[in-house]
C-alpha positions as CSV (number, residue, x, y, z in Angstrom):
1,M,36.3,46.3,44.1
2,P,32.7,46.4,42.8
3,R,32.2,48.1,39.5
4,Q,30.5,51.5,39.6
5,P,27.3,51.7,37.6
6,E,27.4,54.1,34.7
7,K,25.9,57.5,35.3
8,P,22.5,58.1,33.8
9,P,22.6,60.0,30.5
10,F,21.1,63.2,32.1
11,E,24.0,63.4,34.6
12,Q,26.5,63.1,31.8
13,K,24.7,65.8,29.8
14,W,24.6,68.1,32.8
15,K,28.3,67.6,33.4
16,E,29.2,68.3,29.8
17,L,26.9,71.4,29.8
18,A,28.6,72.7,32.9
19,D,32.0,72.3,31.4
20,K,31.0,73.9,28.1
21,T,29.3,76.8,30.0
22,R,32.4,77.4,32.1
23,E,34.6,77.4,29.1
24,E,32.3,79.9,27.3
25,A,32.2,82.1,30.4
26,M,36.0,82.3,30.5
27,D,35.9,83.8,27.0
28,L,33.7,86.7,28.2
29,P,35.0,89.9,29.9
30,P,34.3,90.2,33.6
31,G,30.7,91.3,34.2
32,R,27.1,90.1,34.7
33,A,27.0,87.8,31.7
34,R,30.1,86.0,32.8
35,D,28.9,85.7,36.4
36,A,25.6,84.3,35.3
37,M,27.2,81.7,33.1
38,L,29.6,80.7,36.0
39,K,26.6,80.5,38.3
40,K,24.8,78.2,35.9
41,A,27.8,76.0,35.6
42,R,28.0,75.7,39.4
43,Q,24.3,74.9,39.6
44,L,24.7,72.1,37.0
45,E,27.6,70.6,38.9
46,T,25.6,70.8,42.2
47,A,22.7,69.0,40.5
48,C,25.0,66.2,39.4
49,Q,26.5,65.8,42.8
50,M,23.0,65.7,44.4
51,S,21.8,63.2,41.9
52,E,24.8,61.0,42.6
53,W,24.3,61.3,46.4
54,V,20.6,60.5,46.1
55,S,21.2,57.4,44.0
56,S,24.2,56.2,46.0
57,P,23.8,52.6,47.4
58,G,24.8,53.7,50.9
59,L,21.9,56.1,51.2
60,R,19.3,54.9,53.7
61,P,16.0,56.4,54.7
62,P,15.6,57.9,58.1
63,I,14.6,55.5,60.9
64,G,11.3,56.5,62.5
65,K,10.7,55.9,66.2
């Protein structure tokens, strides 16, 4: 099995920040501040997933006719 390239530092940082934000949100009482922090954590995770998808070796540009 080919070895996976390491994630760029910014993806690692985003993932760590998402985890930290989610943990901090769980310490807050339900409300706007907690919802905002959970939303931010989801956005960071989505950014990581999109970055991984864009940089995947299987991604090919559209074929024009």
